[in-house]
MARROLUM-782067 format. One record per residue: chain; x, y, z of N, C-alpha, C, O in turn. Coordinates in steps of 0.02 Angstrom, whole numbers, m for minus. Layout:
<sites>
SITE mol   n.c1   n.c2   n.c3  ca.c1  ca.c2  ca.c3   c.c1   c.c2   c.c3   o.c1   o.c2   o.c3
SITE   A      X      Y      Z      X      Y      Z      X      Y      Z      X      Y      Z
...
</sites>
This chain:
<sites>
SITE mol   n.c1   n.c2   n.c3  ca.c1  ca.c2  ca.c3   c.c1   c.c2   c.c3   o.c1   o.c2   o.c3
SITE   A     42    m59      0      0      0      0     43     62      0     93     65     36
SITE   A     25    111    m41     61    174    m42     56    209     25      6    202     60
SITE   A    108    245     44    106    283    106    120    356     94    142    392    139
SITE   A    109    380     33    119    450     16     63    492     46      5    475     40
SITE   A     81    547     78     32    592    107     25    655     65     76    685     48
SITE   A    m36    677     49    m43    740     14    m13    796     55    m11    793    117
SITE   A     12    849     21     47    902     55      3    937    107     27    958    159
SITE   A    m61    944     93   m106    978    139   m177    954    129   m194    927     76
SITE   A   m217    963    181   m287    942    175   m323    988    127   m311   1049    126
SITE   A   m368    960     86   m406   1002     39   m457   1044     75   m471   1034    134
SITE   A   m485   1091     39   m531   1139     70   m595   1108     97   m628   1137    140
SITE   A   m614   1048     71   m677   1018     95   m668    980    161   m717    956    189
SITE   A   m606    976    186   m594    944    251   m589   1000    303   m535   1028    314
SITE   A   m644   1014    334   m646   1066    386   m685   1038    446   m745   1025    440
SITE   A   m652   1030    502   m683   1001    561   m715   1055    603   m685   1107    617
SITE   A   m778   1042    623   m814   1089    666   m792   1078    738   m794   1022    764
SITE   A   m772   1132    771   m750   1128    841   m809   1125    888   m860   1157    876
SITE   A   m802   1088    943   m856   1085    993   m870   1154   1021   m824   1192   1037
SITE   A   m935   1171   1028   m953   1236   1057  m1026   1233   1078  m1065   1192   1055
SITE   A  m1044   1280   1124  m1114   1287   1142  m1134   1250   1205  m1098   1207   1230
SITE   A  m1193   1267   1230  m1218   1239   1292  m1233   1164   1286  m1222   1127   1334
SITE   A  m1258   1142   1228  m1275   1072   1221  m1213   1028   1226  m1215    975   1257
SITE   A  m1158   1050   1196  m1095   1014   1200  m1073   1007   1272  m1052    954   1294
SITE   A  m1079   1063   1310  m1059   1062   1380  m1103   1015   1421  m1079    981   1466
SITE   A  m1168   1012   1404  m1213    967   1440  m1193    894   1430  m1190    855   1477
SITE   A  m1178    876   1366  m1157    808   1352  m1092    792   1389  m1085    739   1419
SITE   A  m1045    838   1387   m981    828   1421   m991    816   1496   m959    771   1524
SITE   A  m1034    854   1527  m1046    847   1599  m1080    781   1616  m1063    748   1665
SITE   A  m1129    761   1575  m1164    697   1588  m1115    639   1582  m1116    594   1625
SITE   A  m1074    639   1532  m1025    585   1523   m976    583   1581   m960    529   1607
SITE   A   m953    641   1602   m905    644   1658   m938    621   1723   m907    585   1763
SITE   A  m1001    642   1735  m1035    623   1796  m1043    547   1802  m1041    520   1858
SITE   A  m1052    514   1746  m1063    442   1747  m1000    402   1731  m1002    340   1727
SITE   A   m944    436   1722   m881    401   1710   m880    361   1646   m853    306   1644
SITE   A   m909    389   1593   m916    352   1530   m866    376   1478   m846    434   1478
SITE   A   m847    331   1434   m803    347   1378   m845    352   1314   m899    323   1309
SITE   A   m820    390   1265   m851    392   1200   m799    380   1146   m740    397   1156
SITE   A   m820    351   1091   m774    343   1035   m757    411   1006   m705    420    974
SITE   A   m801    460   1017   m789    529    993   m722    555   1019   m683    585    982
SITE   A   m708    542   1083   m646    564   1113   m589    515   1100   m535    535   1076
SITE   A   m600    451   1115   m545    403   1114   m517    392   1044   m457    382   1036
SITE   A   m560    394    992   m537    384    924   m528    450    887   m513    450    827
SITE   A   m536    506    922   m527    572    893   m571    582    831   m548    603    778
SITE   A   m635    567    839   m682    572    783   m690    644    761   m697    688    804
SITE   A   m690    658    696   m696    727    672   m766    756    681   m776    816    674
SITE   A   m816    713    697   m885    737    703   m904    754    775   m963    767    788
SITE   A   m857    753    821   m873    766    891   m911    832    900   m961    834    935
SITE   A   m887    884    868   m920    949    876   m992    948    854  m1036    973    889
SITE   A  m1004    920    795  m1072    918    768  m1118    874    811  m1173    895    829
SITE   A  m1094    813    827  m1137    766    863  m1150    790    934  m1208    789    956
SITE   A  m1098    810    970  m1109    833   1039  m1151    896   1040  m1190    907   1086
SITE   A  m1143    938    989  m1183    999    985  m1257    984    975  m1299   1025    991
SITE   A  m1272    924    948  m1341    903    939  m1365    860    997  m1422    836    996
SITE   A  m1323    849   1047  m1342    810   1105  m1334    736   1097  m1363    698   1136
SITE   A  m1294    713   1048  m1284    641   1038  m1210    623   1048  m1166    666   1043
SITE   A  m1198    560   1061  m1130    535   1068  m1131    459   1057  m1182    427   1068
SITE   A  m1074    431   1036  m1069    359   1030  m1030    333   1091   m970    346   1097
SITE   A  m1065    298   1134  m1036    274   1196   m988    216   1183  m1002    173   1141
SITE   A   m932    215   1218   m883    161   1211   m875    126   1278   m852    155   1327
SITE   A   m895     62   1280   m896     25   1343   m833    m19   1350   m793    m26   1303
SITE   A   m825    m47   1409   m771    m94   1425   m703    m61   1429   m652    m94   1418
SITE   A   m702      3   1445   m638     37   1455   m614     76   1395   m648     79   1344
SITE   A   m555    104   1401   m526    144   1347   m461    114   1320   m423    149   1286
SITE   A   m449     50   1335   m389     16   1309   m411    m43   1267   m447    m87   1291
SITE   A   m389    m46   1206   m407    m98   1159   m352   m151   1157   m292   m135   1163
SITE   A   m371   m214   1148   m320   m267   1144   m296   m278   1073   m255   m322   1060
SITE   A   m321   m238   1026   m296   m241    958   m264   m175    939   m280   m123    968
SITE   A   m220   m178    890   m184   m118    870   m189   m105    796   m141   m113    760
SITE   A   m248    m84    773   m257    m68    702   m216     m6    685   m211     40    724
SITE   A   m188     m6    625   m139     45    607   m170    112    591   m135    162    582
SITE   A   m237    115    587   m271    178    571   m305    209    633   m333    263    628
SITE   A   m302    176    690   m344    194    748   m302    223    804   m248    199    819
SITE   A   m329    276    835   m293    311    888   m310    287    958   m282    312   1007
SITE   A   m356    239    964   m373    213   1031   m313    177   1060   m280    138   1026
SITE   A   m299    189   1124   m241    158   1157   m247     82   1155   m302     55   1163
SITE   A   m191     47   1146   m191    m27   1141   m142    m57   1190    m89    m29   1205
SITE   A   m160   m117   1215   m117   m155   1261   m140   m228   1259   m195   m242   1235
SITE   A    m99   m274   1284   m119   m345   1284   m182   m360   1324   m217   m408   1309
SITE   A   m197   m319   1374   m257   m328   1415   m288   m261   1431   m253   m211   1440
SITE   A   m354   m260   1434   m389   m199   1451   m398   m191   1526   m373   m231   1566
SITE   A   m435   m139   1545   m449   m128   1616   m503   m176   1641   m542   m201   1600
SITE   A   m506   m189   1706   m560   m231   1732   m628   m201   1713   m637   m140   1714
SITE   A   m676   m244   1697   m742   m220   1679   m774   m186   1739   m767   m208   1796
SITE   A   m809   m133   1726   m842    m94   1779   m913   m123   1788   m955   m118   1743
SITE   A   m926   m151   1846   m989   m185   1858  m1049   m138   1849  m1101   m160   1825
SITE   A  m1042    m75   1867  m1097    m28   1863  m1104      8   1797  m1147     52   1789
SITE   A  m1062    m10   1748  m1064     26   1684  m1132     21   1649  m1155     71   1623
SITE   A  m1164    m38   1645  m1229    m40   1611  m1280      9   1640  m1316     42   1603
SITE   A  m1283     14   1707  m1330     59   1739  m1311    133   1728  m1354    175   1718
SITE   A  m1246    147   1729  m1222    215   1716  m1239    236   1645  m1260    293   1632
SITE   A  m1230    190   1599  m1246    204   1529  m1320    218   1520  m1339    265   1486
SITE   A  m1362    177   1551  m1434    186   1546  m1456    253   1575  m1500    287   1547
SITE   A  m1426    272   1631  m1443    336   1662  m1422    395   1619  m1459    444   1613
SITE   A  m1363    391   1589  m1339    445   1546  m1384    454   1485  m1399    510   1465
SITE   A  m1406    399   1456  m1450    402   1398  m1517    434   1417  m1545    473   1379
SITE   A  m1541    418   1476  m1603    449   1500  m1593    524   1509  m1636    564   1488
SITE   A  m1538    544   1541  m1526    615   1554  m1516    654   1489  m1533    713   1485
SITE   A  m1487    622   1439  m1476    656   1375  m1540    658   1333  m1543    694   1283
SITE   A  m1591    619   1352  m1654    620   1316  m1649    588   1248  m1684    609   1201
SITE   A  m1606    538   1240  m1596    507   1175  m1654    461   1156  m1684    429   1199
SITE   A  m1670    460   1092  m1718    411   1066  m1683    355   1029  m1714    305   1012
SITE   A  m1619    365   1015  m1579    316    978  m1509    317   1009  m1477    370   1010
SITE   A  m1486    261   1032  m1421    257   1066  m1374    211   1027  m1393    157   1005
SITE   A  m1312    233   1019  m1261    193    985  m1207    174   1036  m1178    217   1069
SITE   A  m1195    109   1042  m1147     83   1090  m1093     44   1053  m1108     m1   1014
SITE   A  m1031     62   1065   m975     24   1037   m929      5   1093   m943     17   1152
SITE   A   m873    m26   1076   m826    m48   1128   m756    m54   1099   m746    m54   1039
SITE   A   m709    m58   1144   m642    m80   1125   m645   m155   1114   m693   m187   1136
SITE   A   m596   m184   1081   m590   m257   1078   m563   m282   1144   m518   m251   1173
SITE   A   m591   m338   1168   m568   m367   1231   m553   m441   1221   m589   m484   1247
SITE   A   m500   m455   1184   m479   m524   1172   m454   m557   1236   m444   m618   1238
SITE   A   m443   m518   1289   m419   m545   1352   m474   m574   1395   m460   m605   1447
SITE   A   m538   m566   1375   m594   m592   1413   m619   m657   1381   m614   m667   1321
SITE   A   m647   m701   1423   m669   m767   1398   m720   m761   1342   m716   m797   1292
SITE   A   m768   m715   1349   m819   m706   1297   m807   m644   1256   m850   m621   1219
SITE   A   m746   m617   1262   m725   m555   1228   m772   m496   1241   m776   m449   1202
SITE   A   m808   m501   1297   m850   m445   1318   m921   m448   1294   m960   m401   1305
SITE   A   m941   m502   1260  m1009   m506   1233  m1061   m503   1289  m1113   m471   1280
SITE   A  m1048   m535   1345  m1096   m535   1400  m1105   m465   1429  m1161   m446   1447
SITE   A  m1050   m427   1433  m1055   m358   1459  m1094   m314   1409  m1134   m273   1430
SITE   A  m1081   m325   1345  m1118   m289   1293  m1193   m301   1302  m1233   m254   1302
SITE   A  m1212   m364   1310  m1282   m382   1317  m1312   m352   1381  m1369   m330   1381
SITE   A  m1273   m351   1435  m1296   m321   1497  m1311   m246   1488  m1358   m220   1516
SITE   A  m1270   m213   1448  m1281   m142   1433  m1346   m132   1394  m1384    m87   1409
SITE   A  m1358   m174   1345  m1420   m170   1306  m1480   m179   1352  m1529   m141   1348
SITE   A  m1478   m229   1395  m1535   m243   1439  m1546   m186   1488  m1603   m168   1503
SITE   A  m1492   m157   1514  m1499   m101   1561  m1530    m40   1527  m1573     m6   1556
SITE   A  m1509    m26   1466  m1538     30   1429  m1613     18   1418  m1653     64   1427
SITE   A  m1631    m43   1399  m1701    m60   1388  m1742    m51   1453  m1798    m25   1451
SITE   A  m1714    m71   1509  m1750    m65   1572  m1763      6   1592  m1815     22   1620
SITE   A  m1714     50   1579  m1720    120   1598  m1753    163   1545  m1786    213   1561
SITE   A  m1745    143   1483  m1770    183   1426  m1805    137   1376  m1777    125   1322
SITE   A  m1864    112   1391  m1895     60   1349  m1910     80   1278  m1917     37   1234
SITE   A  m1914    144   1265  m1931    167   1197  m1869    182   1154  m1875    194   1094
SITE   A  m1810    180   1185  m1748    196   1148  m1729    139   1101  m1730     81   1119
SITE   A  m1713    157   1039  m1686    109    991  m1611    104   1002  m1577    153   1016
SITE   A  m1585     42    995  m1515     30   1012  m1477      2    952  m1498    m47    921
SITE   A  m1421     34    937  m1374     10    886  m1309     m9    922  m1284     30    962
SITE   A  m1283    m68    907  m1219    m88    936  m1168    m98    881  m1181   m130    830
SITE   A  m1110    m68    891  m1053    m76    846  m1003   m121    881   m967    m99    925
SITE   A  m1002   m185    862   m966   m236    901   m901   m257    869   m888   m243    811
SITE   A   m858   m291    909   m801   m326    881   m825   m383    835   m885   m390    824
SITE   A   m778   m422    809   m797   m475    762   m821   m537    800   m791   m591    797
SITE   A   m877   m527    835   m907   m582    873   m934   m635    825   m954   m620    769
SITE   A   m933   m697    848   m959   m753    808   m983   m808    854   m963   m814    912
SITE   A  m1028   m850    826  m1052   m909    860  m1084   m890    928  m1130   m850    929
SITE   A  m1060   m919    983  m1093   m906   1047  m1091   m832   1066  m1139   m807   1096
SITE   A  m1038   m798   1049  m1034   m726   1063  m1090   m689   1028  m1124   m647   1059
SITE   A  m1101   m704    965  m1154   m671    928  m1223   m691    954  m1270   m651    953
SITE   A  m1230   m753    976  m1294   m775   1004  m1311   m734   1067  m1369   m718   1078
SITE   A  m1261   m719   1107  m1271   m678   1167  m1296   m609   1148  m1343   m583   1178
SITE   A  m1266   m579   1098  m1287   m512   1075  m1357   m514   1046  m1399   m473   1063
SITE   A  m1370   m562   1003  m1435   m566    970  m1492   m577   1020  m1547   m551   1010
SITE   A  m1478   m614   1073  m1529   m627   1124  m1550   m563   1160  m1606   m559   1186
SITE   A  m1506   m513   1161  m1522   m449   1193  m1563   m404   1147  m1588   m352   1169
SITE   A  m1569   m422   1084  m1614   m390   1035  m1601   m316   1021  m1646   m275   1028
SITE   A  m1540   m298   1001  m1530   m229    977  m1564   m221    909  m1574   m269    873
SITE   A  m1583   m160    893  m1615   m147    829  m1566   m154    771  m1584   m178    717
SITE   A  m1504   m132    782  m1453   m132    729  m1388   m162    756  m1367   m146    811
SITE   A  m1357   m206    716  m1290   m232    731  m1244   m203    678  m1251   m217    618
SITE   A  m1196   m164    700  m1145   m137    655  m1078   m170    668  m1059   m182    726
SITE   A  m1042   m184    616   m974   m209    622   m938   m189    558   m964   m198    503
SITE   A   m878   m162    565   m844   m132    508   m792   m177    475   m749   m206    508
SITE   A   m797   m183    409   m744   m217    372   m685   m170    362   m629   m192    346
SITE   A   m695   m105    371   m646    m51    370   m620    m33    301   m615     26    284
SITE   A   m603    m84    259   m576    m69    193   m586   m130    148   m614   m181    170
SITE   A   m563   m126     87   m571   m180     39   m525   m239     58   m477   m229     95
SITE   A   m539   m299     33   m498   m357     53   m423   m348     44   m385   m369     87
SITE   A   m401   m318    m11   m329   m311    m24   m293   m271     29   m234   m282     40
SITE   A   m328   m224     61   m295   m179    108   m308   m196    181   m299   m154    225
SITE   A   m330   m257    194   m347   m276    263   m286   m275    310   m294   m278    371
SITE   A   m227   m270    283   m167   m265    325   m164   m204    368   m122   m200    413
SITE   A   m208   m155    356   m209    m96    400   m242   m113    466   m238    m74    514
SITE   A   m276   m171    470   m308   m192    532   m260   m236    572   m209   m259    547
SITE   A   m277   m248    634   m240   m295    676   m240   m363    642   m289   m381    610
SITE   A   m186   m400    650   m179   m465    616   m232   m515    637   m245   m563    600
SITE   A   m264   m506    694   m317   m551    716   m383   m538    682   m430   m579    687
SITE   A   m389   m483    646   m449   m467    609   m441   m489    536   m385   m496    512
SITE   A   m496   m498    502   m494   m513    430   m561   m497    398   m612   m493    433
SITE   A   m560   m489    334   m622   m475    297   m670   m534    305   m730   m523    314
SITE   A   m644   m594    302   m686   m654    309   m719   m658    377   m779   m674    382
SITE   A   m682   m644    430   m711   m644    498   m766   m592    504   m817   m604    536
SITE   A   m754   m534    475   m804   m481    479   m868   m500    442   m923   m487    465
SITE   A   m861   m531    384   m920   m554    347   m959   m605    388  m1021   m604    388
SITE   A   m924   m648    423   m957   m698    465   m997   m665    521  m1053   m685    535
SITE   A   m968   m615    552  m1003   m577    605  m1068   m548    578  m1121   m556    609
SITE   A  m1064   m515    521  m1122   m482    492  m1175   m532    470  m1235   m522    482
SITE   A  m1154   m586    439  m1201   m637    416  m1236   m671    474  m1296   m682    472
SITE   A  m1199   m687    527  m1229   m721    584  m1279   m675    620  m1330   m698    645
SITE   A  m1263   m611    623  m1310   m564    655  m1378   m567    621  m1430   m567    654
SITE   A  m1377   m568    555  m1440   m571    516  m1474   m638    525  m1535   m641    534
SITE   A  m1435   m691    524  m1463   m759    531  m1496   m768    599  m1544   m806    605
SITE   A  m1470   m734    650  m1496   m740    718  m1553   m692    733  m1576   m687    790
SITE   A  m1575   m655    682  m1636   m616    689  m1628   m542    705  m1678   m508    716
SITE   A  m1567   m516    705  m1559   m444    715  m1586   m408    653  m1568   m426    597
SITE   A  m1628   m358    663  m1667   m330    609  m1628   m296    554  m1646   m300    495
SITE   A  m1574   m262    572  m1535   m226    522  m1461   m232    538  m1441   m232    596
SITE   A  m1420   m237    486  m1348   m239    495  m1315   m183    454  m1342   m161    403
SITE   A  m1258   m163    478  m1223   m105    449  m1149   m118    448  m1122   m151    492
SITE   A  m1114    m91    397  m1041    m93    396  m1015    m28    367  m1052     10    336
SITE   A   m951    m17    378   m920     47    358   m854     35    324   m816    m11    340
SITE   A   m839     78    275   m777     76    238   m743    144    242   m775    195    228
SITE   A   m680    145    261   m640    206    259   m609    213    191   m576    167    167
SITE   A   m619    270    159   m590    283     93   m526    325     99   m516    359    149
SITE   A   m484    320     48   m421    358     49   m362    317     71   m309    345     85
SITE   A   m371    250     74   m316    206     93   m282    174     33   m235    135     41
SITE   A   m306    190    m27   m276    161    m87   m322    115   m125   m301     83   m173
SITE   A   m385    111   m105   m434     68   m138   m453     95   m207   m444    154   m221
SITE   A   m479     51   m250   m502     72   m316   m578     64   m320   m609     30   m279
SITE   A   m607     96   m370   m680     90   m380   m699     17   m393   m751     m6   m368
SITE   A   m659    m18   m431   m674    m88   m447   m672   m131   m383   m714   m175   m374
SITE   A   m624   m118   m340   m620   m155   m277   m680   m140   m233   m705   m184   m198
SITE   A   m702    m78   m233   m761    m60   m194   m823    m96   m219   m863   m121   m180
SITE   A   m830   m101   m285   m888   m136   m313   m888   m209   m291   m941   m237   m275
SITE   A   m830   m240   m291   m825   m310   m268   m841   m315   m194   m872   m364   m172
SITE   A   m820   m266   m155   m834   m265    m83   m909   m258    m70   m936   m291    m26
SITE   A   m942   m213   m108  m1014   m206   m100  m1049   m273   m109  m1093   m291    m70
SITE   A  m1029   m310   m161  m1061   m374   m176  m1053   m423   m119  m1099   m459   m101
SITE   A   m993   m424    m88   m981   m470    m33  m1021   m450     30  m1046   m493     65
SITE   A  m1026   m385     43  m1065   m362    100  m1139   m377     90  m1173   m399    137
SITE   A  m1163   m366     31  m1233   m382     17  m1246   m456     23  m1300   m477     44
SITE   A  m1197   m497      3  m1204   m569     10  m1209   m590     83  m1236   m643     98
SITE   A  m1181   m549    128  m1186   m564    200  m1248   m533    231  m1258   m537    292
SITE   A  m1290   m502    190  m1353   m474    215  m1349   m404    242  m1396   m383    277
SITE   A  m1296   m366    228  m1289   m299    255  m1341   m252    224  m1349   m250    163
SITE   A  m1375   m214    267  m1426   m167    245  m1399    m96    234  m1417    m63    185
SITE   A  m1357    m74    279  m1335     m4    281  m1259     m1    270  m1221    m35    304
SITE   A  m1238     40    223  m1167     49    209  m1147    122    222  m1182    168    200
SITE   A  m1093    131    258  m1066    198    272   m996    202    242   m955    157    250
SITE   A   m982    257    208   m915    269    181   m892    339    200   m928    388    189
SITE   A   m832    343    228   m804    407    248   m730    412    233   m698    361    219
SITE   A   m704    472    235   m633    484    222   m591    463    281   m605    483    338
SITE   A   m539    423    270   m491    410    323   m451    473    336   m426    505    289
SITE   A   m447    492    399   m407    550    420   m357    526    473   m377    497    523
SITE   A   m294    537    461   m242    514    507   m251    548    575   m243    609    580
SITE   A   m268    509    628   m283    540    692   m223    575    724   m229    631    750
SITE   A   m165    541    722   m103    569    750    m46    547    705    m56    503    662
SITE   A     14    574    712     70    552    671     88    479    679    125    452    637
SITE   A     64    445    731     80    375    743     43    327    695     67    272    681
SITE   A    m15    349    669    m54    306    626    m33    313    553      3    360    536
SITE   A    m56    267    511    m37    268    440    m62    332    408   m115    357    425
SITE   A    m23    359    360    m44    421    328   m100    409    277   m113    353    256
SITE   A   m132    463    257   m183    461    205   m149    452    137    m99    484    123
SITE   A   m176    407     96   m151    399     28   m183    449    m18   m151    478    m62
SITE   A   m248    461     m8   m286    506    m53   m343    539    m15   m377    507     25
SITE   A   m352    604    m26   m413    637     m3   m465    632    m58   m457    663   m112
SITE   A   m516    594    m45   m566    580    m97   m613    639   m104   m642    663    m55
SITE   A   m622    663   m166   m663    722   m179   m737    707   m164   m759    650   m175
SITE   A   m775    756   m140   m847    744   m128   m884    719   m189   m932    681   m182
SITE   A   m864    739   m249   m897    713   m310   m885    638   m317   m928    602   m341
SITE   A   m826    615   m298   m811    544   m301   m851    506   m248   m874    450   m260
SITE   A   m860    537   m189   m904    507   m139   m974    497   m167  m1005    446   m157
SITE   A   m998    548   m203  m1065    544   m232  m1069    487   m283  m1119    452   m287
SITE   A  m1016    479   m323  m1014    425   m371  m1014    357   m337  m1051    312   m356
SITE   A   m973    350   m285   m970    286   m248  m1037    271   m214  m1059    214   m212
SITE   A  m1070    323   m189  m1136    313   m158  m1186    289   m210  m1228    246   m197
SITE   A  m1183    318   m270  m1227    297   m324  m1214    223   m341  m1261    185   m351
SITE   A  m1151    205   m345  m1133    134   m358  m1163     88   m305  m1192     36   m321
SITE   A  m1156    109   m241  m1179     66   m186  m1255     59   m185  m1281      5   m172
SITE   A  m1289    113   m200  m1363    109   m203  m1385     64   m260  m1431     25   m254
SITE   A  m1351     71   m316  m1367     29   m374  m1353    m44   m359  m1386    m88   m386
SITE   A  m1302    m57   m317  m1285   m126   m299  m1340   m158   m258  m1349   m219   m261
SITE   A  m1377   m117   m217  m1433   m145   m181  m1438   m131   m107  m1481   m159    m74
SITE   A  m1394    m88    m78  m1400    m72     m7  m1464    m32      6  m1484     10    m34
SITE   A  m1496    m46     62  m1557    m11     80  m1542     62     96  m1582    106     80
SITE   A  m1485     76    127  m1465    144    145  m1390    151    134  m1351    106    150
SITE   A  m1370    208    106  m1300    223     97  m1287    293    125  m1322    341    108
SITE   A  m1237    298    168  m1214    363    194  m1142    371    172  m1099    332    191
SITE   A  m1129    422    131  m1062    430    103  m1044    503     99  m1075    542     62
SITE   A   m993    523    137   m967    591    135   m900    591    171   m886    544    209
SITE   A   m858    642    160   m792    641    192   m793    629    267   m750    593    293
SITE   A   m841    658    303   m841    651    376   m888    596    401   m897    589    461
SITE   A   m917    557    357   m961    503    379   m921    450    417   m866    431    396
SITE   A   m950    427    472   m922    372    511   m979    325    527  m1037    341    514
SITE   A   m965    267    555  m1015    215    564  m1078    241    598  m1133    225    576
SITE   A  m1070    279    651  m1128    302    689  m1151    372    670  m1195    400    704
SITE   A  m1123    401    618  m1141    468    596  m1213    468    571  m1230    430    525
SITE   A  m1256    511    600  m1327    514    581  m1358    444    582  m1397    426    538
SITE   A  m1341    405    633  m1361    335    636  m1437    326    637  m1463    280    605
SITE   A  m1472    368    674  m1545    362    678  m1576    374    609  m1621    337    589
SITE   A  m1552    425    574  m1578    439    507  m1566    380    460  m1609    362    420
SITE   A  m1506    351    464  m1490    294    420  m1535    234    435  m1557    200    389
SITE   A  m1550    223    499  m1593    167    518  m1664    178    493  m1696    132    467
SITE   A  m1689    239    501  m1757    254    478  m1763    250    402  m1814    228    376
SITE   A  m1710    270    367  m1712    272    294  m1712    204    263  m1733    196    205
SITE   A  m1688    152    298  m1681     87    268  m1748     56    246  m1749     13    202
SITE   A  m1803     77    276  m1868     49    260  m1910     92    213  m1967     76    199
SITE   A  m1880    146    189  m1918    190    144  m1923    159     74  m1952    189     29
</sites>
């Protein structure tokens, strides 16, 4: 894979800074309940917009990941922190205080746990349901399979998201324990076990081609994926792999057209799109 970095970010890459009372409210609620968000830990470019609208993507099971993907800024180590027994209840309370109607929950990878954290994930879903029965729940999980996926499916989230991250040829940007095939299995099993909608995401600008993307769409659709998200890879810190290409918004529009023609129920594609970006809108749009 090429590692050439463009000299400067193009004019269409402009990150909105956090501001306003709503952002401060979200910040205080998260701090009060001792919760992490992927917005902070992964340095998401949409933090300002999402927090300003009163939304956030919660990250459970600590802030240390047991995998070290080359594009991700989340801290990594062989083992994560001990699971916090009260986290499901804290999460449910924060969602109630924020007045959310749609909650997105993700996690670090926890290969150091016997069930890789699937049971804790399910406990969080059940706690949210108990405190907020009308809230729709989307979970962005590790590459769970078999009994792990059965545990998640039994908790009945509305959406199961899991990211293939990039086309098969470029999977080397992920931790060696991940693979395109494992991710397809996760997505396919989620659908087979009755989860209503599945979603995956592709980061663009890593050196992929349009032809490779078309082949990837076909494989994701073969696994039953309903919602596809495509966004620009942005190097979080100098430690992560550099950007190969800043994809023009017109090219995003072309790729979105390709994906819709391929058969996805919903496609979200723009430079700042991420898996949980406008997640409620994407879920509602899938049935239109």
